[in-house]
C-alpha positions as CSV (number, residue, x, y, z in Angstrom):
1,X,0.0,0.0,0.0
2,X,1.5,3.3,-1.1
3,X,1.8,6.0,1.5
4,X,0.4,9.4,0.7
5,X,3.0,12.2,0.4
6,X,3.2,14.5,3.4
7,X,1.2,17.7,3.3
8,X,3.2,20.8,2.3
9,X,4.1,23.0,5.3
10,X,6.7,25.6,4.5
11,X,6.7,26.9,8.1
12,X,8.3,23.6,9.3
13,X,11.5,24.6,7.3
14,X,11.7,27.9,9.2
15,X,11.4,26.4,12.8
16,X,15.2,26.5,13.3
17,X,15.4,29.9,11.8
18,X,13.0,31.4,14.3
19,X,14.7,29.4,17.0
20,X,17.9,31.5,16.3
21,X,15.9,34.7,16.8
22,X,14.5,33.4,20.1
23,X,18.0,32.5,21.4
24,X,18.9,36.1,20.6
25,X,16.1,37.5,22.8
26,X,13.7,38.3,19.9
27,X,10.4,36.8,18.8
28,X,9.9,35.1,22.1
29,X,7.7,35.4,25.2
30,X,10.7,35.0,27.6
31,X,10.1,37.4,30.5
32,X,13.6,38.9,30.4
33,X,13.7,39.1,26.6
34,X,14.1,42.9,26.6
35,X,17.0,42.8,29.0
36,X,18.7,40.0,27.0
37,X,18.0,41.9,23.8
38,X,19.7,45.1,25.2
39,X,22.7,43.2,26.5
40,X,23.3,41.3,23.2
41,X,22.7,44.5,21.1
42,X,25.2,46.5,23.0
43,X,27.9,44.0,23.9
44,X,27.7,41.9,20.7
45,X,26.1,43.7,17.8
46,X,27.7,47.1,18.5
47,X,30.7,46.8,20.8
48,X,32.1,43.5,19.6
49,X,33.0,44.7,16.1
50,X,34.2,48.0,17.5
51,X,36.7,46.4,19.9
52,X,38.0,44.2,17.0
53,X,38.4,47.2,14.7
54,X,40.3,49.2,17.3
55,X,42.3,46.2,18.3
56,X,43.4,45.2,14.8
57,X,44.5,48.7,13.9
58,X,46.4,48.9,17.1
59,X,48.7,46.2,15.8
60,X,52.2,47.4,14.8
61,X,52.9,45.0,11.9
62,X,51.1,44.8,8.6
63,X,51.1,41.0,8.9
64,X,49.1,41.1,12.2
65,X,46.7,43.6,10.7
66,X,46.0,41.4,7.7
67,X,45.7,38.4,10.0
68,X,43.0,40.1,12.1
69,X,41.1,41.9,9.3
70,X,39.1,39.0,7.9
71,X,37.4,38.2,11.3
72,X,37.0,41.9,12.0
73,X,35.3,42.5,8.6
74,X,33.1,39.4,9.1
75,X,31.9,40.6,12.5
76,X,31.3,44.1,11.3
77,X,29.2,42.9,8.3
78,X,27.5,40.3,10.5
79,X,26.2,43.1,12.7
80,X,25.3,45.2,9.7
81,X,23.3,42.3,8.1
82,X,21.7,41.4,11.4
83,X,20.4,45.0,11.9
84,X,19.1,45.0,8.3
85,X,17.2,41.7,8.8
86,X,15.9,42.9,12.2
87,X,14.4,46.0,10.6
88,X,12.7,43.7,8.0
89,X,11.1,41.2,10.3
90,X,7.7,42.4,9.3
91,X,8.4,41.7,5.7
92,X,9.9,38.3,6.6
93,X,6.7,37.3,8.4
94,X,4.6,38.6,5.5
95,X,6.6,36.3,3.1
96,X,6.0,33.3,5.4
97,X,2.3,34.1,5.5
98,X,2.1,34.1,1.7
99,X,4.0,30.9,1.5
100,X,1.5,29.3,3.9
101,X,-1.3,30.3,1.5
102,X,0.5,28.8,-1.4
103,X,1.1,25.6,0.6
104,X,-2.7,25.2,0.7
105,X,-3.0,25.3,-3.1
106,X,-0.7,22.3,-3.5
107,X,-3.0,19.3,-3.0
108,X,-2.0,16.8,-5.7
109,X,0.2,13.9,-4.9
110,X,2.6,15.0,-7.6
111,X,3.1,18.4,-6.0
112,X,3.4,17.1,-2.5
113,X,6.0,14.5,-3.6
114,X,8.1,17.0,-5.5
115,X,8.1,19.5,-2.6
116,X,9.0,16.8,0.0
117,X,11.7,15.1,-2.0
118,X,13.3,18.2,-3.5
119,X,12.5,21.6,-2.0
120,X,12.1,20.5,1.6
121,X,15.3,18.3,1.6
122,X,17.4,21.0,-0.1
123,X,16.2,23.8,2.2
124,X,16.9,21.7,5.3
125,X,20.4,20.8,3.9
126,X,21.1,24.5,3.5
127,X,20.6,25.4,7.1
128,X,22.3,22.3,8.4
129,X,25.3,23.0,6.2
130,X,25.6,26.6,7.6
131,X,25.1,25.3,11.2
132,X,27.8,22.6,10.8
133,X,30.3,24.9,9.1
134,X,29.9,27.8,11.6
135,X,30.1,25.5,14.6
136,X,33.3,23.9,13.3
137,X,34.9,27.3,12.7
138,X,34.0,28.4,16.3
139,X,35.3,25.2,17.8
140,X,38.6,25.5,15.9
141,X,39.0,29.1,17.1
142,X,38.3,28.2,20.7
143,X,40.7,25.3,20.5
144,X,43.5,27.6,19.3
145,X,43.1,29.6,22.5
146,X,42.9,26.7,24.9
147,X,46.0,25.0,23.3
148,X,47.8,28.2,22.2
149,X,50.4,30.5,23.7
150,X,48.3,32.6,26.1
151,X,46.9,34.9,23.4
152,X,43.4,36.4,22.8
153,X,41.0,34.7,20.4
154,X,41.3,37.7,18.1
155,X,43.2,41.0,18.3
156,X,40.9,43.2,20.3
157,X,41.0,46.4,22.4
158,X,40.2,46.4,26.1
159,X,40.4,49.3,28.5
160,X,42.9,47.5,30.6
161,X,46.1,45.4,30.2
162,X,44.8,41.9,29.3
163,X,48.0,40.1,30.3
164,X,48.3,41.8,33.7
165,X,46.6,39.0,35.6
166,X,45.2,35.6,34.8
167,X,41.7,36.8,35.8
168,X,41.8,39.7,33.4
169,X,43.1,37.4,30.6
170,X,40.4,34.7,31.0
171,X,37.6,37.3,31.4
172,X,38.8,38.9,28.1
173,X,38.9,35.5,26.4
174,X,35.5,34.5,27.8
175,X,34.0,37.8,26.4
176,X,35.5,37.0,23.0
177,X,34.3,33.4,23.0
178,X,30.8,34.3,24.1
179,X,30.7,37.3,21.7
180,X,31.8,35.3,18.7
181,X,29.4,32.5,19.5
182,X,26.5,34.9,19.6
183,X,27.8,36.6,16.4
184,X,27.9,33.2,14.7
185,X,24.3,32.7,15.9
186,X,23.4,36.1,14.3
187,X,25.2,35.1,11.1
188,X,23.3,31.8,11.0
189,X,20.1,33.9,10.9
190,X,21.6,36.2,8.4
191,X,23.1,33.7,5.9
192,X,20.7,30.8,6.0
193,X,17.5,32.8,5.3
194,X,18.2,34.1,1.8
195,X,19.1,30.7,0.1
196,X,16.6,28.8,2.1
197,X,13.8,31.2,1.1
198,X,14.9,31.3,-2.5
199,X,14.8,27.5,-2.5
200,X,11.2,27.4,-1.1
201,X,10.0,30.1,-3.5
202,X,11.6,28.3,-6.5
203,X,9.8,25.1,-5.4
204,X,6.5,26.9,-5.3
205,X,7.0,28.3,-8.7
206,X,7.6,24.8,-10.0
207,X,4.3,23.6,-8.2
208,X,2.4,26.5,-9.9
209,X,3.8,25.3,-13.3
210,X,2.5,21.8,-12.6
211,X,-1.0,23.2,-11.8
212,X,-1.0,25.4,-14.9
213,X,-0.1,22.4,-17.2
214,X,-3.0,20.4,-15.7
215,X,-5.7,23.0,-16.5
216,X,-8.3,21.6,-18.9
217,X,-6.6,18.2,-19.0
218,X,-9.4,16.5,-17.0
219,X,-11.8,14.5,-19.2
220,X,-15.0,15.8,-17.6
221,X,-13.8,19.4,-17.0
222,X,-16.3,22.1,-17.9
223,X,-15.4,25.5,-19.3
224,X,-16.5,27.1,-16.0
225,X,-14.2,24.9,-13.9
226,X,-11.3,25.4,-16.4
227,X,-11.7,29.2,-16.3
228,X,-11.8,29.1,-12.4
229,X,-8.6,27.2,-12.3
230,X,-6.9,29.7,-14.6
231,X,-8.0,32.6,-12.3
232,X,-6.7,30.6,-9.3
233,X,-3.4,30.2,-11.2
234,X,-3.2,34.0,-11.9
235,X,-3.9,34.7,-8.2
236,X,-1.1,32.3,-7.2
237,X,1.3,34.1,-9.6
238,X,0.3,37.4,-8.0
239,X,1.2,36.0,-4.6
240,X,4.6,34.8,-5.9
241,X,5.3,38.2,-7.4
242,X,4.3,39.8,-4.1
243,X,6.9,37.5,-2.4
244,X,9.5,38.6,-4.9
245,X,8.8,42.2,-4.2
246,X,9.1,41.6,-0.4
247,X,12.4,39.7,-1.0
248,X,13.7,42.6,-3.0
249,X,13.0,44.9,-0.1
250,X,14.4,42.5,2.5
251,X,17.6,41.5,0.6
252,X,18.4,44.9,-1.0
253,X,20.9,46.2,1.6
254,X,21.7,43.0,3.5
255,X,22.9,41.1,0.5
256,X,24.9,44.1,-0.7
257,X,26.7,43.8,2.7
258,X,27.2,40.1,2.0
259,X,28.9,40.8,-1.4
260,X,31.1,43.5,0.2
261,X,32.1,41.3,3.1
262,X,33.1,38.4,0.7
263,X,35.1,40.8,-1.6
264,X,37.0,42.3,1.3
265,X,37.7,38.9,3.0
266,X,38.8,37.3,-0.2
267,X,41.3,40.0,-1.0
268,X,42.7,40.3,2.5
269,X,42.9,36.6,3.0
270,X,44.9,36.2,-0.2
271,X,47.3,38.9,0.8
272,X,47.9,37.2,4.1
273,X,48.4,33.8,2.6
274,X,50.8,35.0,-0.1
275,X,52.9,37.5,2.0
276,X,52.6,36.9,5.7
277,X,51.7,33.3,6.5
278,X,54.6,31.8,8.4
279,X,53.7,28.1,8.7
280,X,51.7,25.3,7.1
281,X,48.9,25.6,9.7
282,X,48.3,29.3,9.0
283,X,48.3,28.6,5.2
284,X,45.9,25.7,5.6
285,X,43.6,27.6,8.0
286,X,43.3,30.7,5.8
287,X,43.1,28.7,2.6
288,X,40.0,27.0,4.0
289,X,38.7,30.3,5.2
290,X,39.2,31.7,1.7
291,X,37.4,28.8,0.0
292,X,34.5,29.1,2.5
293,X,34.1,32.8,1.7
294,X,33.8,32.0,-1.9
295,X,31.4,29.1,-1.4
296,X,29.3,31.1,1.1
297,X,27.8,33.0,-1.8
298,X,27.1,29.9,-3.9
299,X,23.7,28.7,-2.3
300,X,22.1,32.2,-2.5
301,X,23.3,32.8,-6.0
302,X,22.3,29.4,-7.2
303,X,18.8,29.6,-5.9
304,X,18.5,33.2,-7.1
305,X,19.2,32.0,-10.6
306,X,16.8,29.0,-10.1
307,X,13.9,31.4,-9.3
308,X,14.5,33.2,-12.6
309,X,14.6,29.9,-14.5
310,X,11.5,28.6,-12.9
311,X,9.7,31.9,-13.5
312,X,10.7,31.8,-17.2
313,X,9.2,28.3,-17.5
314,X,5.7,29.5,-16.5
315,X,4.9,30.9,-20.0
316,X,5.4,27.4,-21.6
317,X,3.4,25.8,-18.7
318,X,0.5,28.0,-19.5
319,X,0.7,27.2,-23.2
320,X,0.8,23.5,-22.4
321,X,-2.6,23.6,-20.8
322,X,-5.6,22.5,-22.8
323,X,-7.0,25.8,-24.1
324,X,-8.4,24.4,-27.4
325,X,-12.1,24.8,-27.6
326,X,-12.3,27.5,-25.0
327,X,-14.2,30.8,-25.7
328,X,-12.6,34.1,-26.8
329,X,-12.7,35.6,-23.4
330,X,-10.8,32.7,-21.9
331,X,-8.1,32.8,-24.6
332,X,-7.7,36.6,-24.2
333,X,-7.2,36.1,-20.5
334,X,-4.7,33.3,-21.2
335,X,-2.7,35.4,-23.6
336,X,-2.6,38.3,-21.2
337,X,-1.4,36.0,-18.4
338,X,1.3,34.6,-20.7
339,X,2.5,38.1,-21.6
340,X,2.6,38.9,-17.8
341,X,4.9,35.9,-17.2
342,X,7.4,37.0,-19.9
343,X,8.7,39.7,-17.5
344,X,12.3,38.9,-16.4
345,X,12.3,38.3,-12.6
346,X,15.6,39.0,-10.7
347,X,16.4,40.0,-7.2
348,X,19.2,42.5,-6.9
349,X,21.5,43.5,-4.0
350,X,21.7,47.3,-3.6
351,X,19.6,47.6,-6.7
352,X,22.6,46.9,-8.9
353,X,24.0,43.4,-8.3
354,X,21.8,40.6,-9.5
355,X,21.7,37.7,-6.9
356,X,22.5,34.9,-9.3
357,X,25.3,32.7,-10.7
358,X,26.6,35.6,-12.8
359,X,27.5,37.4,-9.5
360,X,29.0,34.3,-8.1
361,X,31.3,33.7,-11.1
362,X,32.2,37.4,-11.1
363,X,33.3,37.0,-7.5
364,X,35.4,34.0,-8.4
365,X,37.0,35.9,-11.4
366,X,37.7,38.8,-9.0
367,X,39.4,36.4,-6.6
368,X,41.5,34.9,-9.4
369,X,42.5,38.3,-10.8
370,X,43.5,39.4,-7.4
371,X,45.5,36.2,-6.9
372,X,47.4,36.7,-10.2
373,X,48.1,40.3,-9.3
374,X,49.4,39.4,-5.9
375,X,51.6,36.6,-7.3
376,X,53.1,39.1,-9.8
377,X,53.8,41.6,-7.0
378,X,55.3,38.8,-4.8
């Protein structure tokens, strides 16, 4: 006996995402949430990148500056993106509400099976990958302090001599460990949401294409029922375009910060590897960091392109429906709907950089160009 595919519930994909926000003192009913929010906002979101910026530029050698700049830039842009997403929580909730409405439209076994075996699994793989990668980086950084030579986790400024006493040293290390752990938690909320949402939206566009192809294919379908399904398809397309508009508003500034952070980190990391790395461990660590900075963009760019591809396929899906024998009014509506779907759909960062594979390959080419330039200077 075949089991029926599970019902589509997009909100199940976002459970871990909202759990990140609750851990940060937001979107929760925890009695002390406001106090927790104020503490994290001041000591992590604001002060943590400031103490790293002052600390790294207090270093006397260029090598130490280049060594500390990647994590400093990462923490700065992490706070920047977190503030951007926090200001857009209303839009994020509106997107999730629209996705729930689209979930209810997918009732056929074909749609449920596709969403469960493709969209849901890929979206869950995205947040699990980010969680695993960020936790490994945090563990390796903490291990370097525990088994290192009595140095801070990262170059940072404190209003006292860190090495004066053991108590001061370990309090400073504890602040950096807790601070970077919370910053990683913020970055999980920042970086997992765009590709995960793009994946879910692309999946719903594919489900809409399935429904559009089936219009008029039933043997006993009447013209009234066929026309009603076409109107429902147009309404689903309107909701998807509303989601796209909300994503443009939500991602506009935050993803621009992501591209800037990747560009800065790629450049500085290459300079450090080529000119200042002193041992194999440093070269390996920063080489992995360099690759991770490049690949961090890949999921978001890939699913950004996938949304455009799936949107472009809607025109043919409409044409593939059974419109023969329908009246003039229906055919006119069908043609207008097809014309509407011909519009190119793309989400841009900062209104200029399209979030897609073209931007990813441009970043890779930039890294390679910078690498060849650095090698020639070396």
